KEVEX-664883 format. One record per residue: x, y, z of N, C-alpha, C in turn; residue in one letter. Coordinates in Angstrom, 2 decimals. Each point is the difference from the previous one (the first is absolute). Last residue first. Layout:
% KEVEX-664883
{node {X Y Z} {X Y Z} {X Y Z} 'A'}
...
This chain:
% KEVEX-664883
{node {-42.03 37.97 49.86} {1.28 0.50 -0.72} {-0.40 0.75 -1.31} 'R'}
{node {-2.00 -1.78 5.20} {-0.44 0.46 -1.36} {1.16 0.58 -0.58} 'I'}
{node {-1.09 -3.70 4.31} {0.83 1.04 -0.67} {-0.65 0.34 -1.33} 'A'}
{node {-2.11 -2.78 3.21} {1.06 0.20 0.80} {0.96 1.11 -0.68} 'T'}
{node {-5.42 -1.77 0.05} {1.02 0.49 -0.83} {1.06 0.33 0.90} 'V'}
{node {-3.88 -3.77 0.75} {0.67 1.19 0.48} {1.12 0.41 -0.98} 'Q'}
{node {-5.13 -3.04 -0.07} {1.47 -0.09 0.09} {0.53 1.40 0.36} 'Y'}
{node {-4.70 -1.23 -1.06} {0.43 -0.72 1.20} {1.55 -0.17 0.14} 'G'}
{node {-3.03 2.28 -3.28} {0.28 -1.36 -0.37} {0.43 -0.83 1.25} 'A'}
{node {-0.68 4.69 0.26} {-1.22 -0.58 -0.18} {0.00 -1.47 -0.42} 'E'}
{node {4.02 2.49 0.53} {-0.69 -0.14 1.24} {-1.35 -0.66 -0.03} 'D'}
{node {2.25 1.38 -3.87} {0.76 -1.27 0.52} {-0.68 -0.33 1.36} 'V'}
{node {-1.65 3.91 -2.16} {-0.31 -1.15 -0.70} {0.66 -1.41 0.56} 'A'}
{node {1.03 4.29 1.83} {-1.36 -0.43 0.31} {-0.39 -1.18 -0.74} 'A'}
{node {4.25 1.79 -0.81} {-0.03 -0.56 1.34} {-1.48 -0.42 0.25} 'R'}
{node {0.63 2.25 -3.94} {0.70 -1.23 -0.13} {-0.12 -0.77 1.42} 'I'}
{node {-1.61 4.37 -0.39} {-0.92 -0.91 -0.72} {0.63 -1.33 -0.05} 'A'}
{node {2.52 3.45 1.91} {-1.12 -0.38 0.84} {-0.89 -0.95 -0.70} 'A'}
{node {3.74 1.76 -2.29} {0.34 -0.90 0.92} {-1.15 -0.53 0.84} 'E'}
{node {-0.77 1.89 -5.08} {0.13 0.43 1.41} {0.34 -1.07 0.95} 'E'}
{node {1.19 -0.22 -5.30} {-1.06 -0.32 0.87} {0.42 0.53 1.50} 'V'}
{node {1.37 1.65 -5.38} {0.50 -0.40 1.36} {-1.29 -0.29 0.87} 'P'}
{node {-0.87 -0.80 -5.07} {0.56 1.08 0.70} {0.45 -0.40 1.38} 'S'}
{node {-1.58 -3.21 -2.93} {0.02 1.04 -1.04} {0.69 1.19 0.53} 'T'}
{node {1.27 -4.97 1.94} {-1.14 0.90 -0.12} {0.16 1.11 -0.91} 'S'}
{node {1.96 -4.87 2.66} {0.09 0.88 -1.16} {-1.33 0.70 -0.29} 'T'}
{node {2.82 -2.75 4.21} {-1.24 0.51 -0.45} {0.37 0.95 -1.29} 'I'}
{node {2.36 -4.31 3.03} {0.18 1.03 -0.92} {-1.25 0.57 -0.51} 'T'}
{node {2.07 -2.68 4.64} {-1.13 0.13 -0.93} {0.27 1.24 -0.93} 'V'}
{node {2.79 -3.67 3.74} {0.04 1.25 -0.91} {-1.32 -0.06 -0.95} 'P'}
{node {0.57 -2.21 5.06} {0.10 -0.40 -1.48} {-0.24 1.31 -0.81} 'S'}
{node {1.92 -1.58 5.30} {-0.74 0.96 -0.88} {0.15 -0.37 -1.46} 'A'}
{node {0.17 -4.12 3.31} {0.73 1.38 -0.02} {-0.83 0.93 -0.76} 'E'}
{node {-1.28 -4.57 0.55} {0.71 0.25 1.20} {0.72 1.28 0.14} 'G'}
{node {-1.06 -1.95 -4.92} {-0.60 -0.44 1.31} {0.78 0.32 1.14} 'Q'}
{node {-0.34 2.37 -4.71} {1.08 -0.47 0.78} {-0.62 -0.49 1.31} 'H'}
{node {-1.66 1.56 -5.30} {-0.39 -0.56 1.34} {1.24 -0.69 0.67} 'L'}
{node {-1.16 3.85 -3.75} {1.09 -1.03 0.16} {-0.07 -0.50 1.40} 'D'}
{node {-3.59 2.77 -3.40} {0.39 -0.35 1.29} {1.05 -1.08 -0.16} 'V'}
{node {-2.72 4.11 -3.09} {0.77 -1.16 0.01} {0.64 -0.30 1.29} 'S'}
{node {-4.00 3.12 -2.87} {0.68 -0.37 1.27} {0.63 -1.30 -0.10} 'V'}
{node {-2.32 4.25 -3.34} {0.40 -1.30 0.28} {0.68 -0.21 1.35} 'D'}
{node {-2.51 3.90 -1.59} {-0.27 -0.86 -1.16} {0.59 -1.39 0.19} 'S'}
{node {-1.87 4.59 2.81} {0.84 -1.09 0.12} {-0.33 -0.95 -1.13} 'V'}
{node {-2.44 4.17 0.87} {1.21 0.11 -0.82} {0.95 -1.17 0.03} 'G'}
{node {-3.61 0.61 3.94} {0.04 0.60 -1.31} {1.38 0.23 -0.57} 'D'}
{node {-1.17 -3.98 3.30} {0.44 1.35 0.09} {-0.07 0.57 -1.43} 'I'}
{node {-0.85 -4.67 0.89} {-1.14 0.92 0.22} {0.31 1.48 0.07} 'E'}
{node {3.24 -3.51 -0.20} {-0.51 0.19 -1.34} {-1.24 0.94 0.16} 'K'}
{node {2.08 -1.74 3.95} {0.81 1.08 -0.58} {-0.57 0.37 -1.39} 'L'}
{node {-2.07 -3.48 2.33} {-0.23 1.24 0.74} {0.78 1.16 -0.61} 'E'}
{node {0.49 -4.49 -1.79} {-1.24 0.47 -0.23} {-0.33 1.43 0.67} 'A'}
{node {4.11 -2.29 0.93} {-0.01 0.48 -1.48} {-1.43 0.64 -0.20} 'T'}
{node {0.65 -2.00 4.12} {0.77 1.12 -0.02} {-0.10 0.69 -1.42} 'V'}
{node {-1.97 -4.29 0.66} {-0.67 1.07 0.78} {0.60 1.41 -0.09} 'H'}
{node {2.18 -3.87 -1.95} {-1.26 0.33 -0.68} {-0.72 1.13 0.60} 'A'}
{node {3.71 -1.87 2.20} {0.42 0.81 -1.08} {-1.14 0.53 -0.84} 'V'}
{node {-0.81 -3.11 3.43} {0.43 1.27 0.51} {0.35 1.06 -1.14} 'C'}
{node {-0.78 -4.44 -1.22} {-1.38 0.64 0.38} {0.30 1.41 0.59} 'N'}
{node {3.72 -2.84 -1.08} {-0.58 0.51 -1.07} {-1.29 0.75 0.26} 'G'}
{node {3.23 -0.50 4.11} {-0.41 -0.83 -1.09} {-0.62 0.69 -1.11} 'C'}
{node {1.75 2.00 4.15} {0.58 -1.26 0.10} {-0.36 -0.98 -1.24} 'T'}
{node {0.41 5.49 2.28} {-0.58 -0.85 -1.07} {0.77 -1.30 0.03} 'M'}
{node {0.96 3.72 2.91} {-1.13 -0.69 0.45} {-0.51 -0.93 -1.03} 'G'}
{node {2.69 4.92 -0.72} {0.14 -1.19 0.82} {-1.38 -0.83 0.14} 'T'}
{node {2.35 3.57 -3.91} {-1.21 -0.48 0.81} {0.37 -1.24 0.84} 'V'}
{node {2.39 4.42 -3.10} {0.16 -1.19 0.64} {-1.20 -0.25 0.83} 'D'}
{node {0.56 2.89 -4.78} {-0.22 -0.02 1.37} {0.52 -1.32 0.57} 'I'}
{node {0.50 3.37 -4.67} {0.26 -1.24 0.60} {-0.18 0.16 1.54} 'T'}
{node {-1.56 2.51 -4.94} {0.14 0.13 1.34} {0.22 -1.39 0.69} 'T'}
{node {-0.20 2.84 -5.23} {0.12 -1.26 0.74} {0.38 0.21 1.50} 'T'}
{node {-2.53 2.53 -4.63} {0.80 0.17 1.25} {-0.01 -1.31 0.61} 'T'}
{node {-1.03 2.27 -5.23} {-0.11 -1.04 1.00} {0.89 0.33 1.26} 'M'}
């Protein structure tokens, strides 16, 4: 298992979290997504996957949900 943590800006509620979670779970190999919502600032999102996930795929999924990745750790 691989764990990737990203920071996402723009999320303000549970509905936002649901959109980001759904988009990230569509990436091949992603088994779990956990969001720690911090309203008004970057929220840490932990992605668990069977193998490393490409940064471009993560950024595209979050962008599709309408939010922005500010950091990938």
